[in-house]
N, C-alpha and C positions, 0 to 999 in steps of 0.2 A: 598652750601652743595651737595656732591656727594653721591648717594645711590644706592646700589644693593640690590635687593630683590629676593632671590631664583633663582638666574641666573644659567642656565645650558647651556653649549656650547660645541659643537664639530664640527670639520671641515667639516665632510661629514658623511652621514648616514652609520652606521655600524662601524665607527671609535671610538676609545676610547674617552670618555668624557674628555675634557680639564678641565671643571669645572662642578660641580653638586651642585645645590642649594646653591650657594654662596651668602652670605648676609653680608653687612657691610655698615658703613657710614664714610664719610670723611668730617668733617666740615671745615677744613682749609688746609694748606699745609701739605704734608705727603710724606714719603718714602715707597715704595713697595719693599720689600727686599726678596731675596730667591736665591737658587742656579740656575744654567743653567738649563732650562727646566721645571721651577717651574710654568709657566704660566704668567709671568710678562708682556711680550710684547703683548701677546693675550689679557690680561686684558686691557691694554692701548688702543688697537685697538677697543675693545668693547666700552670703554668709549668715544673714539673719533668718533664712529659711522661707522668705517671701517668694522667691523664685526657685525653680528646679532645674538643675543642670541636665542637658540632654545626654551628655557623657561624662565620665569621670566621677570623682567623689570628693566631698568635703569633710574635714574633721575639725570640730570645735571642741578642743580639750578632750579628745578621744571620742566624741559623740558625732554622728552623722546627722545634720539637722533635717535631712529628708526622710531617712528611715526611722529616726527616733526624734520627731519633732517636740514631744513634750519634754524630753530630757534636754534637748538643746535649748529650749525656752528658759530653762533654769540656768543656762550658762551665758546667754546673750541678751543684752538690752540694746534697742535700736532707736536713734533719734533721727528722723528723716530731715530733708532739707526744708520742707514746708512746715510753717508754724500752725499746724492744725490743732486748735484747742476749743473746748466748750466755752465760748467767750462770755457767756452770761453768768458763769460760775466764779466765785472768788477762788483764790489760790488755794486756801485751806479746803474749800469744798471739792475742788478738782483732785487734790492730792489725797483727801480722805477716801473719796470713791475709789481711786486706784488702789490704795493701800487695803481697803476691804476686799477688792477683787483679788489682790495678790496674797490674802489670807493672813493679814497681820493681827486680826482679832482684837484682843484687849490691848495690844501694844500699838494699835493704829495711831493714837494721838501722839505718843512719844516719837514714833518713827517719822510721822509727818513733820513735827517740829524740828527734829534733828536734821531732816532733809532740806527743810526750808533754810535753816542756819547754814547749812553747808554751801548752798548756792547764794547766800547773802541776799535773801529776799524777805527777811523778818519784817521790815517796815511795810511790805505790800501783802501781808498775809490775809487781810480782809478786803483787798482791792479786787474788783472784777477783772477778769483776764482781758477783757475787751479794751481796757484802759492801759494795758501794759505797753511799754516800748518794745521794739523788735528785739533788743538784747534781753529784756526781762522775759519775753515770751520763750527765747531759746533756753534761758536758764530754767524756766518752769518745765519745759520739756525734759531737760536733763534730770531735774528733780524727779519727775514722773518715772524716767527710766531707772533712777537709782533706788526707787522704793523696792525694786526686786533685787535680792541679793545675788547678782550676777557677776561673775569675774571678768566678763568682756562687755565693753561699751562701744558700739558702732555708732559714729556720728558723721552725717553728711553735710558738707559745706557750712560749717558752724557759724561763720561770721558773715554769710551773704546778707546784704542789705543793712548791716549795722554800721553805726558811726564809729570813729576811731576809739573813743573811750569805752564803748560797749564791747568792741573787738578785743581790746586788752583785757578787759574784766573776764570775758568768756575764755580766752586762751589761757589765762592764768588759772582759771578754774580747771580746765583740761590738763594742764601741767600737774596740778595738785592731784587730780583723780589718777593720773598715770603712775602715782607712787603706790596706789592700792588696787588698781584695776588694770587690765589690759585694754587701753584705749586705742582704737583704731579710727583715724579720722580721714575722710576723703575731702580734698580740696584742690583747687586750681590756683591758690594764692600761696606763693612760695614762703612769704613771711608767716603765714598761718602754720605751714608744715614745720617750721622751726620750733613750734611748741612741743613737737614729738620727734626729736632728731635721732633717735637710736636707729631707726631703719626707714628708709624712703623707698617705696615701691612706685616707679614711675610708669604710667600707662600711656598708650597712644594707639587709638583705633583697635582697642581690644587686645593689644599685645603688651607684654611685660617688656618694656624698654631696658630697665636696669633695676636691679635690687641693690641699693647703695646707701650711703650716709652723706650728709651735707659736707663733711670734711672730705671725703673721696672725691665728690664733685669739684670741690674748691682745687684740690690737687690736680685734677685733670684739666682745669682751666688756667692754671698758672701759665704765663707766656702767651695768653691769647687775649688780653685786655690791654688797650692802649689809649693814650690821650694824644690827640692830634690837632694841628691847626688846620681848620676846614678850608681856608682859602688856598693852602698849599697842596692839598691832597684831594681835590674835588673829584677826581676819577674814582677814588675808593668810595667815596660817600654815594656815588651814583650806582655802584655795583654791590655794595654791601647791604645786607638786610638789617644788620645788627649795629646800629649806631644811634647816639642820642647826644644832644647838647648837654654839657656839664653846667654846674651851677655858677661857675665863674663867668659864664656868658661869652667866653672867648675860645674855648676848646670843646672838642668832640670826643666822646668815648666810642671806641670801635672795638667790637668783639669778633675775632676771626683768626685767620691763619697768621703766622709770623709775617710781618709786613717788611717789604724791601723798598726803602724809599731813597736808595743811593742815587745821587744826581738830582734830587728834588731840592728846590730852594727852600728857605724858611727854617723853622725850628725843627729838631729831630723828633723822633717818636719817643714818647715817655711811657714806659711800662707802668701799668697799674695793678694793684693787688685786686683780684676779682671779689665781688660780692657773691652771696649764694644766688641772688637773682641772675647775675651774669653767668654763673655756672649752669644754671638750669636752662637758660636761654641758649648757651653754647651746645648743651647736650641735644636739645631739640633741633637746633640748626644742623648738627652733624647727622642726626637722624634724617632730616628732611633731604640733605645732600645725598646721603646713601640711597634713599628712595628714588631720588632723581636719576642717580647714576644707573641704578637697576633698570628703570624705565627706559633710559636712553640706550642701554645695552641690548634690550630685547629686540630681536629681529622682527622686522614688519612681515606681516602675513599677507600675501597677495590675494586679491579678491578672486572669488571663484568665477570662472568664465564658462559660459555655455558653448559647446561646439556643435554646430549644426551638420 
């Protein structure tokens, strides 16, 4: 169980708060989803103990990573977004050094070979890391994290910069890992988050927007996705942010409120079953609208005037 209780964080005094009084629980594997700048990477670094909250507390399987960092280290492995590797080493040399540091001793060789097999890099065992593809480097980093017998694996933007085949390979690996570890993945790609569908924590501007599941988001989006004939509903396309051409080349998908096109010529509205991407876009659009409504409702403050 991972738990945050009223956690507030900012990088330095006087800076904007990254998080304020953030609280949630993650009982098993989960995806942390949100746009760029939402605070996902910062949150993972807090969970890994690389950053210290200004207020509140964090628990990783009953251990506070700040007050008991060595104990927490035995519970959490962290894979950052950047592929930072000793490029002149071979895969076996890299993992062997890590295994020695983690104290595997006489079991080092067996543990390294076992880990390489798990991430499906047996054919690259003698290859230098500088010759690895992006996906292979990500898997090498995961292998390095798995050398430590930690129950929790934190991984940041796992498929960034990878081609579709490498993305599929890595996401399959994470699904396999979630059967034996608590995997927490931060991503801005909805399709990636589906690899860990049990719990989705959606962040935006350092705030927890919702603690949900893909199915709940789909349920909330039912009745809000339509196929339209663009030539008949041009006013809608000029006012809605969420529309896109469909693959048939003749209709447009619109995500929004229930449409009233009575009196409009042409074909009627065709309701569509939402995808998870539609559901996420609709969630973020509702959030944007609520923020706009709050801003519009705030009374203007008159400028101070000096009186002579």
